[in-house]
N, C-alpha and C positions, 0 to 999 in steps of 0.2 A: 385411274392406276391407265400405263397404257396396255390394255389389254387388247384393243384391235378385234373391241368383237359387238357388233350391235344387236341384240335379241330380240324382235318380234312380240308383244304383248302374247303371244298363246304361246307362248316358252311356259307352261306350269308345269308344273312336280309330274303330272298323269305324263304330257308330252314327252318329259326329259324320259320317264322309267320307261313308256314303250321305247322310243330309240335308243335306250342303252339297251334294254333287252333282244333288240333285235338285231343288233350290230355286234352285240358280246354270243349269241347263237352263232350267227356265220361265222365265227374264226375257228369252235368246233365241227359244222357242218362243215366246213374249205376239207377240215380233219378224217373224218366219215371215211375214206378212200384210199384210204394208206392205210398198208399195218403197224403191225407199231414197235418195229423193228427201223423203222424207217423216224421216228419220233426224232433219233439221238444222235444222226448221221450230220456229219459236218466233214462234205467231199474237198471242202477248198475256202480257207481266212473267210470269203466273201459271206457266205453260207451259213444260217442258224438253222440247228435244229430245230424242226417244229415244233416241240417242247420248250423252246428255251423262246418261241414266238408268244404262245401260249402261256408261259410264265409272265413274262415281261409287261405285256399288256398289261396282265390284273397288277399287278406292280406298279403301273401306275396310276390307278386308280386309290389302292392303298394308299402311298407314300405323300402320293399330293393330294389325298385328300382325305382321307380318312385318318389318316395318322392327324395329323395336322387341324380336322375338324370336327372332328363325332368325340366328344367327351369319355371317357372309359375305354374307348377300342384297345383291341389287343390286338397284335401283328398275329398274323399265319406259323407262322416260325420266325422268329427272330434272324437267321444266315441268311434268308432271303433277301433282304432288306437290299445285301452288295451282292448276291449273287446275282440279281435280275437289275440291276442299274446296270443302263446300255453304256449313256457315257457322260453320266451328270457326276461333274465333279464336286461339284457344291453338296452332293450329298453324299462323300465319302468314296470311299474304293466299290471297284469294281471287277468283274472277271472281264477278261481280254476278250475279246472277239474271235479269236483266233483258237480259242480255249473254249471256247463253248461245247465243242462236241469231244471234250474230254468226259463230261460227266454222266456216272453213268445212277446219280440222284441229285434231287429228288427223281421218282421215278412219272411215268406218265398219271396212274392214278392220282399221286398224290398231287400232280400240277392240277388236275384236275379235280380234288377235292378242294385244294388250295382258292381255284376261278370260283367257285361252288362260293368258299367262304363267305370272298367278298365278293360275288354278286349280293348274296341276299344282308351283308352289310350296306351296303351299296343303296340298296334297295329300300330298307329300312331308315337307312340315312336322307335319302330325296325325301321320304312319307310323310319322315315326320320332323323336317326346318321346312323353315324357310329358305331359299335359295336368295343369298345377297350372289351379286353382280360377277366377282372374282371367283364362287361356288360352281355359278352355270358355265361359265369362262371354262373352270378346265374340267368336267363333263363332258362337253361340247368338243375342248381340246383330245380329253380320253377317250374319243370315242373317234376323231376323224384321226388321231397318230392309232390306233387299234385296225383303221379302216386300212391307214397304210402300213400297219404287219399282215395283212390281208394278203394282199397286192404279194412281198415280200413271202408270202409263207406259199402263193402260188410259185415266183422265180423260184424259192428254195426247193418244193416239192418236184421240182421238172430236174431241176439239176441233178438229187440227188437219183429220182427216178434211174434218168439217161444217164447216172455213172454206172452203175451193175453191167456186167458184163453180159445178163440175161434181159432181154430183152424187154421193159416191162413198160406198162400205161396205168395212165391216173383214170383218166374215163373214156366210158365202154360203148359211149351213143357213137354212131358213122362221123366223119367231119367231109363235110358238103365239098363237093368240088367249088370252087374260086370264081366268079363271074369275068370277061374279059373284061379288062379296065378298057372305057375308051379317057384317051388322054387328052389333056386342055392346060391351059395357065390364064391364071384369077392373075389382073394389073390391077396398079395402085399406082395414085396419082403420090408425086413430092406433095411435103406440105408436115407439120401439125399435127401428130397422131396423141392419143390419150392410154396411155399403157398402165397398168396394176389396174389391179382391186381397190371402186369405189362406190360397193353396192351395201344393200344388209345380208346378216349373214359373217359366216366363219369364213375367214380366209389367214391364213400365215404372215407373218411379219415380214417375211423377205418378200411379198405380194406388191407389199402398201411404202410407200404414201404410192397414189396415181401421182401420174406425172404425162408431164407433156416432153416427146419427143419426135425429133425430126428425120422424116425418111427419107430418102433421093428416094424415083420411081424407079417400081420391082414388077418382077413376078413369079408367082409361087404355080406348083405343079400341083393340078389339082385330081394327081394322082402321086400313089404315093411309090416309095420304086418298088419295084415287084421281083420275083424267087428267078422271073426268067432273062430280069436284067443286069441281075447280079450275077446269073450264070454268066451270062456275056461278059459281062468284065476275068471273070476267072478265065473264060475260055483266052483269052485277049493275053493269058499272061500278067495280070495287072496284079498281082501278089510279089509279080520278081521286077516290073518296071520302079528301079526310087524314083521316080521325077515325078507320080503320082502321089507322092506319101512328105510327108513329115519325119522331120529326122527321128523325134522322135516314137514314131510310126515305124519306122522303118526298121530304128533298132528292137523295137516289139516284133515284129510280123518274124526276123531271124532269128534272135534269140528263141523266140517260143516256137517257131517252125509253124507259124500260121497260114496256113491255105483256101482257110472255107469259111464261112460262118459260123458260129455255135452250134451244133446241131446238125451242119451239115458234114453225111460222108458217102463218099462213092465205092458204090460193091458192083464187082463184073461190068465194070462200065455205066451205071446205070444212077443217078441220084435221088439222094431217101431225103427224109427231115427228120431227128427226132422231137415228138410234139409229147403236150400232155393226152395224144390218143395213141399215143404207140408208134413207132415207127415208121411212117409212110412213105411214100412216093412223092419228091417232088412236086409240090404242082407250081407251074411255072407262071401263072397269074398270080396266086396269093404275093400280098404284103411281106418284102424281107422282115428277117427279124432278130434280134438277137445279133446287132453288130454291134460292133466299138464306134468309136469314133474318130477313132482311125482308120478304120474301111470306110466308113462314112464320106471323111472328107475324099479322100485315094478315089474313092468311087465317085464325087462328082467332080474332081479336076479328070478325070476320063473321060467322064458324060464333058466336060468342056466347060461345065455348068457348077454353081456354088450351093453352100448347105444356107439355109436363111438362118438369120440374126434373127433372136429371138424373137425385138418388138415385130421384126416384121410377120414373124409366124402368128404372133396372137393378135394383130388388125385381121390377118389373112381367116384365124379360128373364128373371129367377133363377127366371122358375116352367118355362120349360122347363130342360129338360137340357141339354147342348154334347154328348150323345152322337148325338142328331135330325143329321141330316148335315145340315151347314150352307150347301151350296149348288148348285147346277146347274151343274156342273166347265164346261156346255157351251152354261148359259145367261149370256149379257150386257147384260142390261136388263132389270127388274126383272119379274115377269107375275105374282104374287100374292099379294094385297093384303094376306090371311087369315094371311100367314106373320106368326109372334113377330118372326122377323130373319133378316136374314140376305139381305132385299131393297135396302134404301136405309136411311144414315145418319139418321137423324131429330137433326132441333133439340132441344134442347132451351133453356128459357132463364138455364141459369146459365153464368154467365159464367166462362171458361176461370183460374181461380185450384188453390192449391197444398191440398191436404189434410193437418187439425190434424197437427201433428209429420210433415210431407213433408222428407223428402233427398234430396235429386238424390244419382244412381249420383254412384262416386268419379272420379277421372280425368280421365281424357278426355271421357269420354259424361257429366260432371255438365252438357255445355250442350245438353242432348238434348232434355231435354222443359222444362226451370225459367224456363228464359230468353225464350220464347211467353207465358207463364202473365199477358197486358196485351191488352183490346180483341179480346179472340177469346170464342167460343163453344163448347159444347161438343153432339158428337150423339154420338149409342152407336146398337146394334146390328149394326154389320156391313152387306156389302152384297154387290150381284150378281157386285164387284170383288177381296171379300176373298180372298184366298191360304185354301185350304186350314190345320189344322191353325196357324193366325195371332191369331186370334180369340178376346177369354174375354166375358164380359157385363159385364166390369169396364172393358175397356177404353173409353180416353176421347181420341175422335175431335177433332180443332179447327181453328176455320176463322174468319172475319174475317167481318162479316153480311152484307156485299154478297158473297160470294165462292159460286157457283156449278156451277162450272163439276165441282166431285165428284159424289158419287152421291149427295147429299141429299133427303129426302126429310120428310114429317109423321103423325107423329100424335097425335090432340090426347087433351086429359086434364082432366078438372072436378075442380068441388069439390063434396063427398058435406055437405053440410049437415045 
């Protein structure tokens, strides 16, 4: 079967149990710092209520593993099968994403009980069974799926809290001032480069197969675009000059009355940024974050530069070993424009499409990635909300060009003549 996963010998029941429990507990840990009222709020269609994330990630293990492979297993609640299905058409009907915030039931307590019920059942299942390759694959995929939703939890909680009239915050510790970045360029020669995942361990189907890709000479900035640089774009009336904007971007800016990045505000002539640390003065040295593709492309045009392709950015990222610390586990806002990766997801100019000879996952998970390869752009590099042991330099994130509630930023590129 095309599971696209090579598991090392040490992937025993014990290691699976430990990893499962660690990942599952992290989702609840993220929610410890919000109030019960925050769990059910959906301020826009892209944002899902936190309680839905907790339910849906549990549904994944129940429907794809326990219902299929555990003889005698009884679902926690018959209606949860459709309620917490996100988009898997092969598994039947599901609640529309925009309507997830309309549901007051199940309660948060009931969803926590659901998680506990499934966790106990899956731990027992792992302990009692010799896991087949398919079972191991689905457990591993389920854990990475939950880690994706942990990043989404941070994104959605931030949007929920920022939507309040009363200034509020998630993190209580202070955010240190950012160091001044040292600007420079990394240059790369013309030639064939290997792109995509070819190592052992888990990778999504959209990262494969590894293949050769020809690149012309290029350079990529060693620093991320900063708040200060983008503020200069604003002060130069960049949002009002159509020559910088794609046609659809120009329509978006004017129809939505966009004048600054998401979470920025100007009060009495001073700029502020809403973060998970609350509303704080805009630090000009911090990496720019929560920017749309349209804004990123316009900024690059204003700088007389361009966005990198996803292949160029992967080559740039591959300079850095993943043995380095991925992200500060307590840092919930980008703070170092000099980092090679792990601060913000960087927009690329590449539309999200299949690699040569791409094959979807077999079975139920064939709907995981391929069906979304339309009208979206690829982002690379991870962010401060990306969980440990989840990221790879071949990781292809993707969003629609107007979206910006994710931790998205800019790393510029240029051609070498």
